[in-house]
C-alpha positions as CSV (number, residue, x, y, z in Angstrom):
1,X,11.5,-22.4,7.0
2,X,12.8,-21.5,3.5
3,X,16.5,-21.6,2.8
4,X,16.5,-19.4,-0.3
5,X,13.9,-17.1,-1.9
6,X,13.7,-14.6,-4.8
7,X,12.6,-11.0,-4.4
8,X,10.6,-9.9,-7.5
9,X,10.9,-6.2,-6.8
10,X,13.3,-3.3,-6.5
11,X,14.2,-0.3,-4.4
12,X,13.5,0.1,-0.7
13,X,11.1,-2.8,-0.5
14,X,13.7,-5.2,-2.0
15,X,16.2,-4.0,0.5
16,X,13.7,-4.4,3.3
17,X,13.0,-8.0,2.4
18,X,16.7,-8.8,2.0
19,X,17.3,-7.7,5.6
20,X,14.3,-9.7,6.9
21,X,15.6,-12.8,5.1
22,X,19.1,-12.5,6.4
23,X,17.8,-12.1,10.0
24,X,16.0,-15.4,9.5
25,X,19.0,-17.1,7.9
26,X,17.4,-17.2,4.5
27,X,19.4,-16.6,1.4
28,X,18.0,-13.7,-0.8
29,X,18.1,-13.6,-4.6
30,X,17.2,-10.3,-6.1
31,X,16.3,-9.5,-9.7
32,X,17.1,-6.2,-11.3
33,X,16.7,-4.2,-14.5
34,X,19.6,-2.6,-16.4
35,X,18.6,0.7,-14.9
36,X,19.1,-0.7,-11.4
37,X,22.5,-2.4,-12.1
38,X,24.4,-0.1,-9.7
39,X,21.9,-0.3,-6.8
40,X,23.8,-0.9,-3.6
41,X,21.3,-3.5,-2.2
42,X,22.4,-5.9,-5.0
43,X,25.6,-6.3,-3.2
44,X,23.8,-7.3,0.0
45,X,21.8,-10.0,-1.8
46,X,23.2,-13.5,-2.0
47,X,22.7,-13.5,-5.7
48,X,21.5,-10.9,-8.3
49,X,20.0,-11.6,-11.7
50,X,19.5,-9.1,-14.5
51,X,16.0,-9.7,-16.1
52,X,16.0,-7.0,-18.8
53,X,16.0,-3.3,-19.7
54,X,14.6,-0.4,-17.7
55,X,11.1,-0.8,-19.2
56,X,9.0,-2.5,-16.6
57,X,7.1,-4.5,-19.1
58,X,10.4,-6.1,-20.1
59,X,11.8,-6.6,-16.6
60,X,9.8,-6.3,-13.3
61,X,6.5,-7.1,-15.0
62,X,7.9,-9.8,-17.2
63,X,6.6,-13.0,-15.7
64,X,8.6,-15.5,-17.8
65,X,11.9,-13.8,-17.1
66,X,11.2,-13.7,-13.3
67,X,10.2,-17.4,-13.3
68,X,13.3,-18.2,-15.3
69,X,15.4,-16.3,-12.7
70,X,13.7,-18.3,-9.9
71,X,14.4,-21.6,-11.6
72,X,18.1,-21.0,-12.5
73,X,18.8,-19.8,-8.9
74,X,17.0,-22.7,-7.3
75,X,14.8,-20.8,-5.0
76,X,11.8,-22.2,-3.0
77,X,9.6,-19.1,-2.9
78,X,9.1,-15.6,-4.4
79,X,8.3,-12.5,-2.5
80,X,6.6,-9.9,-4.7
81,X,6.9,-6.9,-2.4
82,X,4.3,-4.3,-3.3
83,X,3.4,-2.9,-6.7
84,X,4.5,-4.6,-10.0
85,X,3.3,-8.2,-9.7
86,X,2.3,-8.3,-6.1
87,X,-1.4,-8.5,-6.8
88,X,-1.2,-10.2,-10.2
89,X,-3.3,-13.4,-10.1
90,X,-1.7,-14.9,-13.2
91,X,1.8,-14.5,-11.6
92,X,0.6,-16.2,-8.4
93,X,-1.0,-19.0,-10.4
94,X,2.2,-19.6,-12.5
95,X,4.3,-19.7,-9.3
96,X,2.0,-22.4,-8.0
97,X,2.1,-24.4,-11.2
98,X,5.9,-24.2,-11.2
99,X,6.2,-25.5,-7.6
100,X,7.4,-22.2,-6.3
101,X,5.7,-20.7,-3.2
102,X,4.1,-17.3,-3.7
103,X,4.7,-15.3,-0.5
104,X,1.2,-14.0,-0.4
105,X,-2.4,-15.2,-0.4
106,X,-3.9,-18.3,-2.1
107,X,-4.9,-17.6,-5.7
108,X,-8.7,-17.9,-5.0
109,X,-8.5,-15.4,-2.1
110,X,-6.5,-13.1,-4.3
111,X,-9.2,-13.4,-7.0
112,X,-12.0,-12.7,-4.5
113,X,-10.4,-9.6,-2.9
114,X,-8.5,-8.3,-5.9
115,X,-11.7,-7.5,-7.8
116,X,-13.4,-4.7,-5.9
117,X,-16.9,-5.7,-7.0
118,X,-16.4,-9.3,-5.7
119,X,-14.8,-7.9,-2.6
120,X,-17.9,-5.8,-1.8
121,X,-20.1,-8.9,-2.1
122,X,-17.8,-10.9,0.1
123,X,-17.8,-8.1,2.8
124,X,-21.6,-8.1,2.7
125,X,-21.6,-11.9,3.2
126,X,-19.4,-11.3,6.2
127,X,-21.9,-8.8,7.5
128,X,-19.5,-5.9,7.1
129,X,-21.0,-2.5,6.1
130,X,-20.1,-1.3,2.6
131,X,-20.6,2.0,0.9
132,X,-24.0,2.1,-1.0
133,X,-23.4,1.4,-4.7
134,X,-23.9,-0.8,-7.7
135,X,-24.2,-4.6,-7.2
136,X,-21.6,-5.2,-9.9
137,X,-20.0,-3.7,-13.0
138,X,-21.8,-0.8,-14.6
139,X,-21.8,-1.3,-18.4
140,X,-23.4,1.8,-19.8
141,X,-23.9,5.5,-19.0
142,X,-27.7,5.4,-18.8
143,X,-27.5,2.7,-16.1
144,X,-25.0,4.7,-14.2
145,X,-27.1,7.9,-14.4
146,X,-30.2,6.0,-13.2
147,X,-28.3,4.5,-10.2
148,X,-26.6,7.9,-9.3
149,X,-30.0,9.6,-9.2
150,X,-31.4,6.9,-6.9
151,X,-28.4,7.2,-4.5
152,X,-28.1,10.9,-4.8
153,X,-25.0,12.9,-5.9
154,X,-22.0,13.0,-5.4
155,X,-21.0,9.6,-6.5
156,X,-17.7,8.0,-7.3
157,X,-16.8,5.8,-10.3
158,X,-14.2,3.2,-9.5
159,X,-12.2,0.7,-11.5
160,X,-13.1,-2.9,-10.4
161,X,-9.4,-4.0,-10.8
162,X,-8.0,-0.6,-9.6
163,X,-5.9,1.0,-7.0
164,X,-3.8,4.1,-6.4
165,X,-6.6,6.4,-7.5
166,X,-6.5,5.3,-11.2
167,X,-9.8,4.7,-13.0
168,X,-11.5,6.8,-10.3
169,X,-13.7,9.9,-10.8
170,X,-15.9,11.9,-8.4
171,X,-19.0,13.4,-10.1
172,X,-21.7,15.7,-8.9
173,X,-24.3,15.7,-11.7
174,X,-25.5,13.9,-14.8
175,X,-23.4,16.0,-17.1
176,X,-20.1,15.3,-15.3
177,X,-21.0,11.6,-15.0
178,X,-21.5,11.3,-18.8
179,X,-18.0,12.7,-19.5
180,X,-16.3,10.9,-16.5
181,X,-17.7,7.4,-17.2
182,X,-15.8,6.7,-20.4
183,X,-12.7,8.5,-19.1
184,X,-12.6,6.2,-16.1
185,X,-13.1,3.1,-18.2
186,X,-10.3,4.1,-20.5
187,X,-7.9,4.8,-17.7
188,X,-8.7,1.5,-16.0
189,X,-8.2,-0.4,-19.2
190,X,-4.8,1.3,-19.7
191,X,-3.7,0.9,-16.1
192,X,-5.0,-2.6,-15.3
193,X,-6.0,-4.2,-18.6
194,X,-9.5,-4.3,-17.3
195,X,-12.0,-1.5,-18.1
196,X,-14.7,-2.6,-15.7
197,X,-16.0,0.1,-13.4
198,X,-18.6,0.3,-10.7
199,X,-20.4,3.1,-8.9
200,X,-20.5,4.1,-5.2
201,X,-22.1,6.8,-3.2
202,X,-19.3,9.4,-2.4
203,X,-18.9,9.8,1.3
204,X,-18.3,13.5,2.1
205,X,-15.2,14.3,4.0
206,X,-14.4,10.8,5.3
207,X,-11.2,9.5,6.9
208,X,-9.4,6.6,5.3
209,X,-8.6,4.0,8.0
210,X,-7.1,0.6,7.3
211,X,-6.6,-2.5,9.5
212,X,-3.4,-4.6,9.2
213,X,-4.2,-8.3,9.3
214,X,-2.2,-11.5,9.2
215,X,-3.6,-15.0,8.7
216,X,-1.9,-18.4,8.6
217,X,-2.9,-21.7,6.9
218,X,-4.1,-23.2,10.2
219,X,-7.0,-20.8,10.5
220,X,-5.4,-18.3,12.9
221,X,-6.2,-14.7,12.1
222,X,-5.0,-11.6,14.0
223,X,-5.0,-7.9,13.5
224,X,-2.3,-5.4,14.3
225,X,-4.6,-2.4,14.8
226,X,-5.2,0.5,12.4
227,X,-3.5,3.1,10.4
228,X,-5.0,6.4,9.4
229,X,-4.2,7.2,5.8
230,X,-6.4,10.3,5.3
231,X,-3.6,12.6,4.3
232,X,-3.5,12.0,0.6
233,X,-3.4,13.8,-2.7
234,X,-5.4,12.5,-5.7
235,X,-6.0,9.3,-3.7
236,X,-2.2,8.8,-3.3
237,X,-1.2,8.6,0.4
238,X,1.4,11.1,1.6
239,X,1.4,10.7,5.4
240,X,0.2,7.7,7.5
241,X,-0.2,7.4,11.2
242,X,-1.2,5.0,13.9
243,X,-3.4,5.1,15.9
244,X,-6.2,6.9,14.1
245,X,-6.4,10.0,16.3
246,X,-10.3,10.2,16.3
247,X,-11.1,6.5,17.0
248,X,-12.7,5.6,20.3
249,X,-12.0,2.2,21.8
250,X,-15.5,0.8,20.9
251,X,-15.3,1.8,17.2
252,X,-11.7,0.6,17.0
253,X,-12.8,-2.8,18.3
254,X,-15.7,-3.0,15.8
255,X,-13.4,-2.0,12.9
256,X,-10.8,-4.6,13.7
257,X,-13.5,-7.3,14.2
258,X,-15.0,-6.4,10.8
259,X,-11.6,-6.7,9.1
260,X,-11.1,-10.1,10.6
261,X,-14.5,-11.3,9.3
262,X,-13.6,-10.2,5.8
263,X,-10.3,-12.1,5.9
264,X,-11.9,-15.2,7.3
265,X,-14.7,-15.1,4.8
266,X,-12.1,-15.0,2.0
267,X,-10.2,-18.0,3.5
268,X,-7.1,-15.7,3.3
269,X,-3.5,-16.5,4.2
270,X,-0.6,-14.1,4.8
271,X,-0.6,-10.3,5.1
272,X,-3.5,-8.2,4.1
273,X,-4.8,-4.7,4.7
274,X,-8.6,-4.1,5.0
275,X,-9.5,-0.6,4.1
276,X,-12.5,1.5,5.4
277,X,-14.0,4.9,5.1
278,X,-14.9,6.5,8.4
279,X,-17.5,9.3,8.3
280,X,-18.0,12.1,10.7
281,X,-20.4,10.1,12.9
282,X,-17.9,7.2,13.2
283,X,-19.8,5.0,10.9
284,X,-17.4,2.9,8.8
285,X,-17.7,1.3,5.4
286,X,-15.6,-1.4,3.8
287,X,-14.0,-0.2,0.5
288,X,-11.3,-2.8,-0.4
289,X,-8.7,-5.2,0.7
290,X,-5.1,-5.1,-0.4
291,X,-3.7,-8.6,-0.9
292,X,0.0,-7.7,-0.2
293,X,2.2,-5.9,2.3
294,X,1.6,-2.1,2.2
295,X,4.1,0.7,1.6
296,X,3.1,2.0,5.1
297,X,3.7,-1.3,7.0
298,X,6.6,0.3,9.1
299,X,4.0,2.4,10.9
300,X,2.4,-0.7,12.3
301,X,5.8,-2.3,13.1
302,X,6.8,0.7,15.2
303,X,3.7,0.7,17.3
304,X,3.3,-3.1,17.8
305,X,7.0,-4.3,17.7
306,X,6.3,-7.0,15.2
307,X,8.3,-7.5,12.0
308,X,5.6,-8.0,9.4
309,X,7.9,-9.1,6.6
310,X,9.4,-11.8,8.8
311,X,5.9,-13.0,9.6
312,X,5.0,-13.1,5.9
313,X,8.0,-15.4,5.3
314,X,7.2,-17.6,8.3
315,X,3.5,-18.0,7.3
316,X,4.4,-18.8,3.7
317,X,6.8,-21.5,4.9
318,X,3.9,-23.1,6.8
319,X,4.6,-21.9,10.3
320,X,1.5,-21.0,12.4
321,X,0.9,-17.6,14.0
322,X,2.2,-18.1,17.5
323,X,0.9,-14.9,19.2
324,X,-2.7,-14.5,20.4
325,X,-4.7,-11.4,19.8
326,X,-4.6,-10.3,23.4
327,X,-0.8,-10.3,23.3
328,X,-0.6,-7.8,20.4
329,X,-0.4,-4.4,22.1
330,X,-0.4,-0.9,20.6
331,X,2.2,1.4,22.1
332,X,2.7,5.1,21.4
333,X,2.2,6.9,18.1
334,X,4.0,6.4,14.8
335,X,3.9,8.6,11.7
336,X,5.3,8.0,8.3
337,X,6.1,10.5,5.5
338,X,6.6,9.3,2.0
339,X,9.5,11.2,0.3
340,X,9.0,11.4,-3.4
341,X,11.2,12.9,-6.1
342,X,8.6,15.4,-7.1
343,X,8.3,19.2,-7.2
344,X,5.5,20.3,-4.9
345,X,5.6,23.9,-6.3
346,X,5.0,22.6,-9.9
347,X,2.0,20.4,-9.3
348,X,4.1,17.5,-8.0
349,X,5.8,16.9,-11.3
350,X,8.3,14.0,-11.1
351,X,11.8,15.2,-10.6
352,X,14.3,12.5,-11.7
353,X,18.0,13.1,-11.8
354,X,21.3,12.5,-10.0
355,X,21.5,13.1,-6.2
356,X,24.7,14.8,-5.4
357,X,24.0,15.2,-1.7
358,X,22.1,12.8,0.5
359,X,22.1,13.1,4.3
360,X,19.3,11.1,6.0
361,X,18.0,12.1,9.5
362,X,18.6,10.1,12.6
363,X,18.3,10.3,16.4
364,X,15.9,8.8,18.9
365,X,12.6,7.5,17.5
366,X,13.5,8.0,13.8
367,X,13.6,5.2,11.1
368,X,14.5,5.8,7.5
369,X,13.6,3.1,4.8
370,X,15.4,3.9,1.6
371,X,17.7,2.3,-1.1
372,X,19.0,5.7,-2.2
373,X,22.5,7.1,-1.5
374,X,24.6,10.0,-2.6
375,X,25.4,9.6,-6.2
376,X,22.3,7.7,-7.0
377,X,20.3,8.7,-10.1
378,X,16.5,8.7,-9.7
379,X,15.1,7.1,-12.8
380,X,12.0,8.5,-14.6
381,X,11.0,5.0,-15.4
382,X,9.8,3.9,-11.9
383,X,7.7,5.2,-9.0
384,X,9.0,8.5,-7.7
385,X,9.1,7.4,-4.0
386,X,12.8,7.4,-2.9
387,X,12.4,7.1,0.9
388,X,10.1,6.8,3.9
389,X,10.7,8.5,7.2
390,X,9.0,6.9,10.2
391,X,9.0,8.3,13.7
392,X,7.7,6.8,17.0
393,X,7.0,8.7,20.2
394,X,4.7,8.4,23.2
395,X,2.2,11.0,22.0
396,X,1.0,12.4,18.6
397,X,2.2,15.9,19.5
398,X,5.7,14.5,20.2
399,X,5.6,12.4,17.0
400,X,4.8,15.4,14.9
401,X,7.6,17.4,16.5
402,X,10.1,14.6,15.9
403,X,9.0,14.2,12.3
404,X,9.4,17.9,11.6
405,X,12.9,17.8,13.1
406,X,13.8,14.7,11.0
407,X,12.5,16.2,7.8
408,X,14.4,19.4,8.3
409,X,17.6,17.3,8.8
410,X,17.0,15.3,5.6
411,X,19.2,16.7,2.8
412,X,18.5,15.6,-0.8
413,X,20.1,17.8,-3.5
414,X,19.7,19.0,-6.1
415,X,16.4,17.3,-7.1
416,X,13.1,18.5,-5.7
417,X,11.3,16.3,-3.2
418,X,8.0,16.3,-1.2
419,X,9.8,17.1,2.0
420,X,8.6,20.8,2.0
421,X,5.1,19.7,1.3
422,X,5.1,17.2,4.2
423,X,6.5,19.9,6.5
424,X,3.7,22.3,5.4
425,X,1.1,19.6,6.2
426,X,2.5,18.7,9.6
427,X,2.5,22.4,10.5
428,X,-1.1,23.1,9.4
429,X,-3.4,23.9,12.3
430,X,-6.1,21.4,11.1
431,X,-3.6,18.5,10.9
432,X,-2.3,19.3,14.4
433,X,-5.9,19.4,15.8
434,X,-6.9,16.1,14.0
435,X,-9.5,18.0,11.9
436,X,-8.7,16.4,8.6
437,X,-10.2,14.1,6.0
438,X,-9.2,12.7,2.6
439,X,-9.8,16.0,0.9
440,X,-7.7,18.0,3.4
441,X,-4.6,18.3,1.3
442,X,-6.3,19.3,-1.9
443,X,-8.5,21.9,-0.2
444,X,-5.7,23.6,1.8
445,X,-2.6,23.2,-0.4
């Protein structure tokens, strides 16, 4: 096991990793920008190193500064969390060259799954169904129009190196495809430094279901069941839950087995999430694999009882997975709401500023993951998520009731947050009846 690691991230995930480290008797070094110099979790770390100004490019995305911090603090490994450099192949490669363990997958597996075009091909090799689409990058508009007409509209343009809904456009005819094609490429280039895009058939009103997987260096691979992430706005997840409320046992088993085949085909190690679209007839299609821990990992922790961050650390240190698949059980229902500093009544505009009142909820079955406190100033520089509320109950109805109670208890003033939006969604008749899909929020709110 490691004795000392560096956390190359900030906010609630940095705090989450610090806690896991300390429970495993690992010293945690955390890096921070000048904007985060007063973050309380810095005091919980064994050492904290300033790596630059608020600008991400000069701090949390600055590989030389992070590697320098790792070398001067004499750490054995780096945990990238999620976002920032978590899926950056160059960063993982440099860690390897410097003799620092990257707490994540091998570089080659990262390369295979990080490019969505290559990941589609790998899934096909593993005999996992994929959404009909282009065999690779689409380089010009005429080629995309020809393929779109062969598949039939609607189609979706996706960034090959993308995520989070960026570089993505849904189009319904040749005219909209012409205008959207270059816009998607430009957005992908700005967001990822890679303007490559590909085309897929757009599945109408699907659910977004993902499988949490963990693999070790000894060839052991297990899954921790699924999460339903269909409640999203502009391809950004808002509410996640487990189990998926419409999956039957047979489809669940097929989904989980398909996810394991993808991970084995990639010769993957550490935590991954394999994502699928589920249509109305319970047909599922592979869409991508995330080569990191997910924001919504607490949902899985609540229903299985396993600490996924601890297992990331154990596997990266060379320990084998000790539990067998049959011993991983799914108990009850968990729901997570992401709380963002945004104004739902003003098109979810970011709402940075100082928090003068902060009272998180509690009580049976309620977990709050946050680094925020009363007096904290939400910076406009970083992602607007300031907390995650997770609840766990025996039934979905009870979980919804508990979540609504918890959100009503949660006081964050004076900035605007997405709490009212989450409450509206949880109270909507279609959400309560499980009659939702990935377009539910945008159609109804």
